[in-house]
C-alpha positions in Angstrom: 0.0 0.0 0.0 2.9 2.4 0.8 4.3 1.8 -2.7 1.0 2.6 -4.3 0.6 5.8 -2.4 4.2 6.8 -3.2 3.6 6.0 -6.9 0.4 8.1 -6.9 2.2 11.1 -5.4 5.0 10.9 -8.0 2.4 10.6 -10.7 0.5 13.7 -9.5 3.8 15.6 -9.7 4.5 14.2 -13.2 0.9 15.0 -14.3 1.3 18.6 -13.2 4.5 18.9 -15.2 2.9 17.3 -18.2 -0.1 19.7 -18.0 2.3 22.6 -18.0 4.1 21.1 -21.0 0.8 20.7 -22.8 -0.1 24.3 -22.0 3.3 25.5 -23.4 2.8 23.3 -26.4 -0.7 24.6 -27.1 0.6 28.2 -26.7 3.5 27.5 -29.1 1.1 26.1 -31.7 -0.4 29.5 -32.2 3.1 30.8 -33.2 4.5 27.7 -34.6 2.0 25.6 -36.6 2.8 22.5 -38.7 3.1 24.7 -41.9 5.8 26.9 -40.3 7.7 23.8 -39.0 7.6 22.2 -42.3 8.8 25.3 -44.1 11.7 25.6 -41.5 12.5 22.0 -42.3 12.6 22.7 -46.0 14.8 25.7 -45.4 17.2 23.6 -43.3 17.4 21.0 -46.0 18.2 23.8 -48.5 21.0 25.2 -46.2 22.5 21.7 -45.9 22.6 21.2 -49.7 24.2 24.6 -50.2 26.6 24.1 -47.4 27.8 20.7 -48.6 29.0 22.3 -51.8 31.8 23.7 -49.8 35.2 22.1 -50.8 36.6 22.0 -47.2 34.3 19.3 -46.0 37.0 17.7 -43.7 37.4 20.7 -41.4 36.1 20.6 -37.9 34.1 23.8 -38.4 32.3 22.3 -41.4 31.4 19.1 -39.4 30.2 21.2 -36.4 27.9 23.4 -38.5 26.5 20.4 -40.4 25.8 18.5 -37.1 24.0 21.6 -35.8 21.8 21.7 -38.9 21.0 18.0 -38.6 20.2 18.5 -34.9 17.7 21.3 -35.8 16.1 19.0 -38.3 15.6 16.3 -35.7 14.2 18.8 -33.3 11.6 19.8 -35.8 10.7 16.2 -36.6 10.2 15.5 -32.9 7.6 18.3 -32.7 5.6 17.4 -35.8 3.7 14.4 -34.3 2.4 16.4 -31.4 1.3 19.3 -33.6 -0.4 17.0 -36.2 -2.9 15.6 -33.8 -3.9 19.1 -32.7 -4.0 21.0 -36.0 -7.2 22.7 -37.3 -8.2 23.3 -40.9 -8.3 26.9 -41.9 -11.1 26.9 -44.4 -10.3 30.4 -45.6 -6.8 29.3 -46.4 -8.0 26.2 -48.2 -10.4 28.2 -50.3 -7.6 30.6 -51.2 -5.4 27.7 -52.1 -8.0 26.2 -54.4 -8.6 29.5 -56.0 -4.9 30.0 -56.8 -4.8 26.4 -58.2 -7.7 27.1 -60.5 -6.2 30.3 -61.8 -3.0 28.4 -62.6 -5.0 25.8 -64.4 -6.7 28.4 -66.5 -3.3 30.1 -67.3 -1.8 26.8 -68.3 -4.6 26.1 -70.8 -4.4 29.5 -72.3 -0.6 29.6 -72.8 0.2 26.1 -74.0 1.9 27.6 -77.1 4.1 29.8 -74.9 7.0 27.6 -73.7 8.2 29.7 -70.7 4.8 30.6 -69.3 3.5 27.1 -69.7 6.5 25.5 -68.1 6.5 28.0 -65.2 2.8 27.6 -64.6 3.1 23.8 -64.8 5.9 23.8 -62.2 3.7 25.9 -59.9 0.9 23.5 -60.3 3.2 20.5 -59.6 4.3 22.3 -56.4 0.8 23.0 -55.3 -0.2 19.4 -56.0 2.7 18.2 -54.0 1.8 20.5 -51.1 -1.8 19.4 -51.3 -0.9 15.8 -51.3 1.5 16.2 -48.3 -0.9 18.2 -46.1 -3.8 16.0 -47.0 -1.8 13.1 -45.6 -1.1 14.9 -42.4 -4.9 15.6 -41.9 -5.6 11.9 -42.8 -3.1 10.9 -40.0 -4.9 13.2 -37.6 -8.2 11.6 -38.5 -6.8 8.1 -38.1 -5.3 9.0 -34.8 -8.7 10.3 -33.4 -10.4 7.2 -34.8 -8.0 4.9 -32.9 -6.5 3.4 -36.1 -3.8 0.8 -35.9 -0.2 1.4 -36.9 -0.7 -0.6 -40.1 -3.5 1.8 -41.2 -1.2 4.8 -40.6 1.7 3.2 -42.5 -0.7 2.3 -45.4 -1.9 6.0 -45.6 1.7 7.2 -45.6 2.8 4.7 -48.3 -0.1 5.7 -50.5 0.9 9.4 -50.2 4.6 8.7 -51.0 3.5 6.9 -54.1 1.5 9.9 -55.2 4.5 12.2 -54.5 6.7 9.9 -56.6 4.3 10.2 -59.5 4.1 14.0 -59.2 7.9 14.2 -59.3 8.0 12.4 -62.6 6.5 15.3 -64.6 8.4 15.7 -67.8 8.8 19.2 -69.2 11.9 18.8 -71.3 10.2 19.4 -74.6 8.9 22.8 -73.4 12.2 23.8 -71.8 14.1 23.1 -75.0 12.0 25.8 -76.7 13.0 28.5 -74.2 15.9 30.6 -75.5 16.1 33.3 -72.8 18.9 32.5 -70.3 17.2 34.4 -67.5 14.0 32.4 -68.0 15.9 29.1 -68.0 17.7 30.1 -64.8 14.3 30.9 -63.2 12.9 27.5 -64.3 16.0 25.7 -63.0 15.8 27.5 -59.6 12.1 26.6 -59.3 12.8 23.0 -60.1 15.5 22.9 -57.4 13.1 24.4 -54.9 10.4 21.8 -55.8 12.9 18.9 -55.5 14.1 20.2 -52.2 10.5 20.5 -50.9 9.7 17.0 -52.2 12.8 15.6 -50.5 11.8 17.3 -47.2 8.2 16.0 -47.4 9.5 12.5 -48.1 11.8 12.6 -45.1 9.0 13.8 -42.8 6.7 11.1 -44.1 9.4 8.4 -43.6 9.9 9.7 -40.1 6.2 9.4 -39.4 6.1 6.0 -40.9 8.9 4.7 -38.7 7.2 6.2 -35.6 3.7 5.2 -36.6 3.3 3.3 -33.3 3.5 6.7 -31.5 0.2 7.7 -32.9 -1.6 4.5 -31.6 -1.5 5.8 -28.0 -5.2 6.8 -28.0 -6.3 3.2 -28.8 -6.8 2.5 -25.1 -9.0 5.7 -24.7 -11.2 4.7 -27.6 -11.5 1.1 -26.5 -12.4 1.8 -22.8 -13.8 5.3 -23.4 -11.5 6.7 -20.8 -11.9 10.3 -22.0 -15.6 10.1 -21.3 -14.8 8.9 -17.7 -12.1 11.6 -17.3 -14.6 14.3 -18.3 -17.3 12.9 -16.1 -15.0 12.9 -13.1 -13.8 16.4 -13.8 -17.4 17.6 -13.9 -18.1 16.1 -10.5 -14.8 17.4 -9.0 -13.8 20.6 -10.6 -10.4 21.8 -9.5 -8.9 24.6 -11.7 -5.2 23.7 -11.3 -5.6 19.9 -11.2 -7.0 17.3 -13.7 -8.8 15.0 -11.2 -10.1 12.7 -13.9 -6.7 11.8 -15.1 -5.4 11.3 -11.6 -8.2 9.0 -10.7 -8.0 6.9 -13.8 -4.2 6.7 -13.5 -4.6 5.6 -9.8 -6.9 2.8 -10.8 -4.4 1.7 -13.5 -1.5 1.6 -11.0 -3.6 -0.3 -8.4 -4.7 -2.8 -11.0 -1.2 -3.6 -12.3 0.4 -3.6 -8.8 -2.3 -6.1 -7.7 -1.9 -8.1 -11.0 1.8 -8.7 -10.6 1.2 -10.8 -7.5 -0.5 -13.6 -9.4 0.4 -12.8 -13.0 3.4 -15.2 -12.7 0.9 -18.0 -11.9 -1.1 -17.1 -15.0 2.0 -17.3 -17.2 2.9 -20.6 -15.5 -0.6 -22.0 -16.2 -0.5 -21.3 -19.9 3.1 -22.1 -20.6 3.7 -25.0 -18.3 0.5 -26.5 -16.9 -1.2 -26.9 -20.2 1.8 -28.1 -22.1 3.8 -30.2 -19.6 2.6 -33.8 -19.6 4.7 -35.3 -16.8 2.7 -34.6 -13.7 5.2 -36.3 -11.3 7.6 -33.3 -11.0 5.1 -30.6 -11.9 5.3 -29.1 -8.3 9.1 -28.7 -8.5 8.8 -27.1 -12.0 6.1 -24.7 -10.6 8.4 -23.5 -7.8 11.4 -23.1 -10.2 9.4 -21.4 -12.9 7.5 -18.9 -10.8 10.5 -18.0 -8.7 12.5 -17.3 -11.8 10.0 -15.1 -13.6 8.5 -13.3 -10.6 10.9 -10.3 -10.6 11.0 -9.6 -14.4 7.2 -9.9 -14.6 6.8 -7.6 -11.7 9.1 -5.0 -13.2 7.5 -5.3 -16.6 4.0 -4.7 -15.2 5.1 -1.7 -13.2 6.9 -0.1 -16.2 3.9 -0.8 -18.4 1.6 0.8 -15.8 3.9 3.9 -15.7 3.7 4.2 -19.5 -0.1 4.0 -19.5 -0.2 6.7 -16.8 2.0 9.0 -18.8 -0.1 8.3 -21.9 -3.2 9.3 -19.9 -1.4 12.4 -18.7 -0.4 13.4 -22.3 -3.7 12.7 -23.9 -4.8 13.8 -26.5 -1.2 14.5 -27.5 0.9 11.3 -27.9 4.0 10.7 -25.8 7.2 12.4 -27.0 9.4 10.2 -29.2 12.3 10.2 -26.7 10.1 9.1 -23.8 8.4 6.4 -26.0 11.8 5.1 -27.2 12.9 5.0 -23.6 9.9 2.8 -22.7 10.5 0.5 -25.7 14.2 0.1 -24.7 13.1 -0.8 -21.1 10.5 -3.3 -22.6 13.2 -4.9 -24.7 15.5 -5.3 -21.7 12.7 -6.7 -19.5 11.4 -9.1 -22.1 15.0 -10.4 -22.7 15.4 -10.8 -19.0 12.1 -12.6 -18.8 12.9 -15.0 -21.6 16.3 -15.8 -20.1 14.8 -16.5 -16.7 12.2 -18.7 -18.4 15.0 -20.7 -20.1 16.7 -21.0 -16.7 13.5 -22.4 -15.2 11.2 -24.4 -17.4 13.6 -24.4 -20.3 16.4 -26.2 -18.4 13.9 -28.8 -17.1 12.5 -29.4 -20.5 15.9 -29.6 -22.2 17.3 -31.8 -19.5 14.5 -34.3 -20.3 15.4 -34.1 -24.0 19.1 -34.6 -23.2 18.2 -37.6 -21.1 16.3 -39.2 -24.0 18.7 -38.3 -26.7 21.9 -39.0 -24.8 23.6 -35.9 -26.4 23.8 -33.7 -23.3 26.6 -31.5 -24.7 24.6 -30.7 -27.8 21.6 -29.6 -25.8 23.9 -27.7 -23.5 25.4 -25.8 -26.4 22.0 -25.1 -27.8 21.0 -23.4 -24.5 24.1 -21.2 -24.6 23.5 -20.3 -28.2 19.9 -19.4 -27.4 21.2 -17.1 -24.6 23.5 -15.4 -27.0 20.8 -15.0 -29.7 18.4 -13.4 -27.2 21.0 -11.0 -26.0 22.0 -10.0 -29.5 18.4 -9.5 -30.7 17.7 -7.3 -27.7 20.8 -5.3 -28.3 20.0 -4.8 -32.0 16.5 -3.7 -31.1 17.8 -1.2 -28.5 20.3 0.2 -31.1 17.5 0.6 -33.6 15.4 2.5 -31.0 18.4 4.8 -30.3 18.4 5.7 -34.0 21.3 3.5 -35.3 21.0 2.1 -38.7 21.0 -1.7 -38.0 21.4 -2.6 -41.7 24.5 -0.4 -41.9 25.9 -2.0 -38.8 25.4 -5.5 -40.2 26.8 -4.4 -43.5 29.8 -2.9 -41.9 30.6 -6.2 -40.3 31.7 -7.4 -43.7 34.2 -4.5 -43.9 35.4 -4.9 -40.3 35.1 -8.7 -40.4 38.7 -9.2 -41.3 40.0 -7.1 -38.4 37.6 -8.8 -36.0 38.6 -12.2 -37.2 42.3 -11.4 -36.8 41.7 -10.0 -33.3 39.5 -12.9 -32.2 40.9 -15.7 -34.3 41.4 -17.9 -31.2 37.8 -17.3 -30.0 36.5 -18.1 -33.5 38.7 -21.2 -33.8 37.5 -22.5 -30.5 33.8 -21.8 -31.4 33.9 -23.7 -34.6 36.0 -26.4 -33.0 33.3 -26.8 -30.4 30.7 -27.3 -33.1 32.9 -29.9 -34.9 33.5 -31.8 -31.7 29.8 -32.0 -30.9 28.9 -33.4 -34.3 32.1 -35.4 -34.7 31.0 -37.7 -31.9 34.5 -38.0 -30.5 33.2 -37.9 -26.9 30.1 -37.1 -24.9 29.4 -35.6 -21.6 30.4 -38.0 -18.9 32.9 -40.0 -21.0 36.2 -41.1 -19.7 38.8 -39.7 -22.0 42.5 -38.9 -22.3 43.5 -35.8 -24.2 46.9 -34.1 -24.4 48.1 -36.0 -21.3 44.9 -35.1 -19.4 42.8 -38.1 -18.2 39.4 -37.7 -16.6 35.7 -37.4 -17.1 34.2 -34.9 -19.6 32.1 -32.3 -17.6 30.8 -30.2 -20.5 31.8 -28.8 -23.9 31.3 -25.1 -24.1 31.6 -22.5 -26.8 35.3 -21.9 -26.1 36.6 -24.7 -23.9 35.9 -28.3 -22.8 36.0 -29.0 -19.0 37.5 -32.3 -17.8 37.4 -33.5 -14.2 40.5 -35.6 -13.5 40.5 -38.6 -11.2 42.4 -36.7 -8.5 39.4 -34.4 -8.5 41.0 -31.4 -10.2 39.2 -29.4 -12.9 41.1 -28.9 -16.2 40.0 -26.5 -19.0 41.2 -27.4 -22.5 40.6 -25.0 -25.5 38.5 -26.8 -28.1 40.9 -25.9 -30.9 43.6 -27.8 -28.9 41.4 -30.8 -28.6 40.7 -30.9 -32.3 44.4 -31.1 -33.0 45.2 -33.7 -30.4 44.8 -37.5 -30.1 41.7 -38.3 -28.2 41.5 -41.6 -26.3 37.9 -42.4 -25.3 37.7 -45.2 -22.8 33.9 -44.9 -22.7 33.4 -45.8 -26.4 33.1 -49.5 -25.5 29.8 -51.4 -25.7 31.1 -54.8 -24.6 34.6 -56.1 -23.9 37.1 -54.7 -21.5 40.6 -56.1 -22.0 42.2 -58.4 -19.5 45.7 -59.8 -20.1 47.4 -61.7 -17.2 50.0 -64.5 -16.7 49.6 -67.4 -14.3 53.0 -68.5 -13.2 53.2 -72.1 -11.9 56.2 -73.9 -10.4 58.8 -75.9 -12.3 57.7 -79.0 -10.6 54.7 -79.1 -12.9 54.5 -82.0 -15.4 53.4 -81.6 -19.0 50.2 -83.6 -18.3 49.2 -81.4 -15.4 49.8 -78.3 -17.5 47.7 -79.6 -20.4 44.8 -80.4 -18.1 45.0 -77.0 -16.4 45.1 -75.2 -19.7 42.1 -77.2 -21.0 40.1 -76.4 -17.8 41.0 -72.7 -18.1 39.8 -72.6 -21.8 36.6 -74.4 -20.9 35.9 -72.0 -18.1 36.6 -68.8 -20.1 34.5 -70.0 -23.0 31.5 -70.8 -20.8 31.7 -68.0 -18.2 28.9 -65.5 -18.3 31.4 -62.8 -17.3 33.5 -63.2 -20.4 32.7 -61.9 -23.9 32.3 -64.7 -26.5 32.2 -64.9 -30.3 28.4 -64.5 -30.3 28.7 -61.3 -28.3 29.0 -58.9 -31.3 27.4 -55.9 -32.9 25.3 -58.3 -35.1 23.6 -59.6 -32.0 23.0 -56.3 -30.2 22.8 -53.9 -33.1 19.8 -52.7 -35.2 18.5 -54.1 -38.4 21.0 -52.1 -40.5 24.0 -53.6 -38.8 24.3 -56.6 -41.1 24.5 -54.4 -44.1 26.9 -51.9 -42.5 29.4 -54.7 -41.7 30.2 -54.9 -45.4 31.3 -51.3 -45.4 33.2 -51.0 -42.1 34.5 -53.2 -39.3 31.3 -53.0 -37.4 32.5 -54.6 -34.2 35.4 -52.2 -33.9 33.3 -49.3 -34.9 30.6 -50.0 -32.2 33.0 -51.1 -29.6 32.6 -54.9 -29.3 35.6 -57.2 -28.5 35.4 -60.9 -27.8 38.8 -62.5 -28.5 39.8 -65.2 -26.0 43.2 -67.1 -25.8 44.7 -69.4 -23.3 48.2 -70.9 -23.9 51.6 -71.5 -22.4 53.7 -68.3 -22.8 57.2 -68.8 -21.6 59.7 -70.4 -19.3 60.5 -67.6 -17.0 63.2 -67.4 -14.4 61.2 -68.9 -11.6 57.9 -70.0 -13.2 56.2 -71.5 -16.2 53.8 -68.8 -17.4 50.3 -69.4 -18.8 49.0 -66.4 -20.8 45.3 -65.5 -20.4 44.0 -63.0 -23.0 40.3 -62.2 -23.0 37.6 -59.5 -22.6 35.0 -59.1 -19.9 31.4 -58.2 -20.8 31.3 -55.4 -18.3 33.1 -52.2 -19.2 32.3 -49.8 -16.4 34.8 -49.5 -13.6 32.9 -51.2 -10.7 31.4 -54.1 -12.6 34.7 -54.7 -14.4 36.6 -55.0 -11.1 34.1 -57.3 -9.6 34.1 -59.5 -12.7 37.9 -59.6 -12.7 37.9 -60.6 -9.0 35.5 -63.5 -9.5 37.5 -64.8 -12.5 40.9 -64.6 -10.6 39.4 -66.6 -7.7 38.2 -69.2 -10.1 41.7 -69.3 -11.8 43.1 -70.1 -8.3 40.7 -73.0 -7.9 41.5 -74.5 -11.3 45.3 -74.3 -10.5 44.8 -76.0 -7.2 42.4 -78.6 -8.7 45.1 -79.7 -11.2 47.7 -80.2 -8.5 49.7 -77.1 -9.5 50.9 -74.3 -7.3 51.8 -70.7 -8.0 55.4 -70.0 -8.3 57.1 -67.3 -6.4 60.3 -65.5 -7.3 63.2 -67.6 -6.1 67.0 -67.8 -6.8 69.4 -70.7 -6.6 73.1 -70.1 -5.9 75.7 -72.6 -7.1 79.3 -72.5 -5.7 81.9 -74.1 -7.9 84.9 -74.0 -5.6 85.0 -74.1 -1.8 88.2 -73.6 0.2 89.2 -76.5 2.3 87.9 -76.6 5.8 90.3 -77.2 8.6 88.6 -78.5 11.7 90.6 -78.5 14.9 89.8 -80.4 18.0 89.5 -78.4 21.0 92.0 -79.1 23.8 90.6 -80.6 26.9 
């Protein structure tokens, strides 16, 4: 409640300032109507054209004067929308204008055989038609504004006028000018043509400006829809205070109260439409609700407050639209808040949804990269929109990237190289998030692949960051690219007291055990058994078992006569490949190997050394004296 009261007090102060501004604006309209402003704009354009003929265009004085003239043009353009909606038709001036036009038409008909008079009169008629077309458009814009027309209707009216102006500018009088021989007359015709061209250019610039800012003239839509002006007038009749517009204050207060109250549950409304109706998994819907609402509560609250403030200022300005600078400020704030809201939604519901997708697809790093790219795209779009609202030419900025692209590429070549390397790594399928890899001497588990670097957590629990371009140029050993078959190679050393018969029986038992053990990969454990229906066709193109990660070789044989043992080589692959299951399987197999050795009457040899002495010195034993 305190916030609402404070906001109302601030708005009353703003309303008083706005009323004073409107009074000043209305007073200035008497002295500075739309016709005077347009004529000033035409004069400024003419000054700029004459001034740019100066040869010393690189001097600081030249640039300063030119900037000042352009600034004056922008000032006039910013005033025109406010004056258009309050202009009144001077019927006497209109009648006088039509009378002059008719006189020119009569003169043109009578002097068709007189080249100079006909050309001069025709140019005057062209100019009057251009003026009539331009000001008719301004009155049409005023009419559309009062009838709560949309921005599309305003743009259509302006486009239609610009087409008419283009047609009028194509009047061809060359055949008549060629008949004029008097140099002074030709000079007058040329000067008049330049004036008409300058006026036409000025009218076109003004119309283009109005077209770009057509949304500024939509501000009375709310009034027409809700008939707010009727309520404002009704309240002012009931409470008549000379220095205060009570009707606008009351309506604005209701708007503020409504939006301040709305922001408390608007997040729940957004959640209902974007999540509740679309999300099918009802098991974790409560968790998503908490995450989603908490993430968007602040941006939604700020957005509603800013929108309420813009509506209140629109009410205070009515019937004049908001100034362009103030409107652009609100649009910039909207862009920032919407970008913030979308990013927070991605952090909330988006992350949950994408995590489900990553869980199903198994390509966590691709989904992770997509999220980061979406963040980047949203920020770039918001930035470009803000630059456009500030008056920058976005097309020129994008085009200039081609010129400055080389310099940027040289300055950021490492960043660009890492970015494209990250894309290649993701689609090259060299490793996935969670894989056990060894790259450039670093061994560990892949945490994530970012836009610039890949993060690896080593087995001693340190975090290593490798640039993606470095990984692309290095050998990558991926221990997780194994579907079945983890290699085991060991030697069973038995003592030299073993007989050949015992060794043959022991080797036979070991072979039989390995070929029947469910822990060991066998010949039938291959990609053909566990792959899809295309595997049998792909095996003719590639070594499918090696490609998919299946190993099933199994060998048992005497290996060598070592220094202290006779070694039996065991070479096979376990079915399990992950760390825990592999170690448990290896333990079970080793215990069974011990039983087979013991069963066949053999024993494990241990390192021993025999010493042979070839010559001993004679021993002299003396009897002890008693």
